[in-house]
C-alpha positions in Angstrom: 0.0 0.0 0.0 2.8 2.4 0.9 4.6 1.5 -2.3 1.5 2.3 -4.3 1.2 5.7 -2.7 4.9 6.4 -3.5 4.3 5.4 -7.1 1.2 7.6 -7.3 3.2 10.6 -5.9 6.2 10.1 -8.2 3.8 9.8 -11.2 1.9 12.9 -10.2 5.0 15.0 -9.9 6.6 13.5 -13.0 3.6 14.6 -14.9 4.6 18.2 -14.5 7.7 17.5 -16.6 5.7 15.4 -19.1 3.3 18.3 -19.4 6.1 20.9 -19.8 7.8 18.8 -22.5 4.5 18.1 -24.3 3.5 21.8 -24.2 6.9 23.0 -25.4 7.7 20.4 -28.1 4.3 19.0 -29.1 1.7 21.8 -28.5 4.1 24.5 -29.7 5.6 22.1 -32.2 3.9 19.8 -34.7 0.5 20.0 -33.1 0.4 23.8 -33.0 -2.7 23.8 -35.2 -4.6 22.3 -32.3 -3.1 24.6 -29.7 -3.0 27.9 -31.6 -6.6 28.9 -30.9 -5.8 28.7 -27.2 -3.4 31.7 -27.6 -5.8 33.8 -29.7 -8.0 36.3 -28.1 -11.7 36.8 -29.1 -12.3 33.3 -30.5 -15.9 32.4 -30.3 -17.4 29.4 -28.6 -16.8 27.5 -25.3 -14.7 24.8 -26.8 -11.3 25.2 -28.4 -9.4 22.8 -30.7 -6.9 22.8 -27.8 -9.4 20.8 -25.8 -8.4 17.8 -27.9 -5.3 17.5 -25.7 -7.6 16.5 -22.8 -8.5 13.4 -24.8 -5.0 12.8 -26.1 -3.4 13.0 -22.6 -6.1 10.9 -21.0 -5.2 7.8 -23.1 -2.2 6.7 -21.1 -4.2 7.0 -17.9 -7.1 5.0 -19.3 -4.7 2.3 -20.7 -2.9 2.0 -17.3 -6.3 1.7 -15.5 -7.5 -0.9 -18.1 -4.4 -3.1 -18.1 -3.8 -2.6 -14.4 -7.4 -3.8 -13.6 -7.4 -6.6 -16.1 -4.0 -7.9 -14.8 -4.6 -7.1 -11.1 -1.5 -4.9 -11.3 -1.7 -2.3 -8.5 1.4 -0.4 -9.8 -0.3 0.3 -13.1 -3.4 1.5 -11.3 -1.3 3.7 -9.1 0.4 5.2 -12.2 -3.1 5.7 -13.8 -4.3 7.4 -10.7 -1.3 9.7 -10.6 -1.8 10.7 -14.2 -5.5 11.3 -13.7 -4.9 13.3 -10.5 -2.5 15.5 -12.4 -5.0 15.9 -15.2 -7.7 16.9 -12.7 -5.3 19.4 -11.0 -4.3 20.8 -14.4 -8.0 21.3 -15.3 -8.7 23.1 -12.0 -5.6 25.3 -12.2 -5.5 26.0 -15.9 -9.1 26.0 -17.1 -11.0 27.1 -14.0 -8.5 29.2 -11.9 -6.4 30.8 -14.7 -8.7 31.1 -17.7 -12.0 31.3 -15.8 -13.8 28.9 -18.1 -16.1 28.3 -15.2 -16.5 31.2 -12.8 -15.6 29.3 -9.6 -12.5 31.1 -8.4 -11.4 34.7 -8.5 -8.2 36.4 -7.7 -6.2 35.0 -4.8 -3.9 36.5 -2.2 -2.1 33.2 -2.1 1.5 33.9 -3.2 1.9 30.5 -5.0 -1.4 30.9 -6.9 -0.5 34.5 -7.9 2.9 33.2 -9.2 1.2 30.4 -11.2 -1.2 32.9 -12.8 1.5 35.4 -13.6 3.7 32.7 -15.2 0.8 31.6 -17.3 -0.1 35.1 -18.3 3.5 35.6 -19.4 3.3 32.4 -21.5 0.2 33.8 -23.2 1.8 37.2 -24.1 3.5 35.2 -26.9 0.6 34.7 -29.4 2.8 32.7 -31.9 4.3 29.3 -31.9 7.8 30.4 -31.1 9.5 32.4 -28.4 7.3 31.1 -25.6 8.2 30.9 -22.0 6.9 29.2 -18.8 5.5 26.0 -20.4 4.8 24.2 -17.0 1.7 24.5 -14.9 2.4 23.9 -11.2 6.1 24.7 -11.4 7.4 28.0 -12.8 10.6 30.1 -13.1 11.6 31.5 -9.7 11.3 35.1 -11.0 7.5 34.7 -10.8 7.7 33.6 -7.2 9.8 36.6 -6.4 7.4 38.9 -8.2 4.4 37.4 -6.5 5.4 39.1 -3.3 4.3 42.4 -4.8 0.6 42.0 -4.8 0.0 45.2 -6.7 1.9 44.1 -9.9 0.0 40.9 -10.4 -3.4 39.8 -11.7 
């Protein structure tokens, strides 16, 4: 049981680096045509082509759940749970907290959340495929942590 918890935690935290790499090299790379609308202002509609990544990135979790359950492999289920938990966290932070796709959370005085939002805002200042910065979600360059101490300069 403890080993499964450790596998879950390692998987969850490793997903930040998987997400960073996928965002930088896939979403801002050969699948830019799916991600581009996410960087454009004023696009109509609730859904974006970018939402296809939700389905793409859920496949490894689904397969680990499936094969873990079929083979009674608790390690695969722990990996699947770590991937799914990161996906849920990403949805909460990115779609709900940052982009306000659902109006559940507003501005926060929490220093970490201000830094997350600022790093993402700086990512979106680059509308194009190239010259981006801050591709992660839960981890960000230290400069945004330092800036987050100044509440007046942040969103």
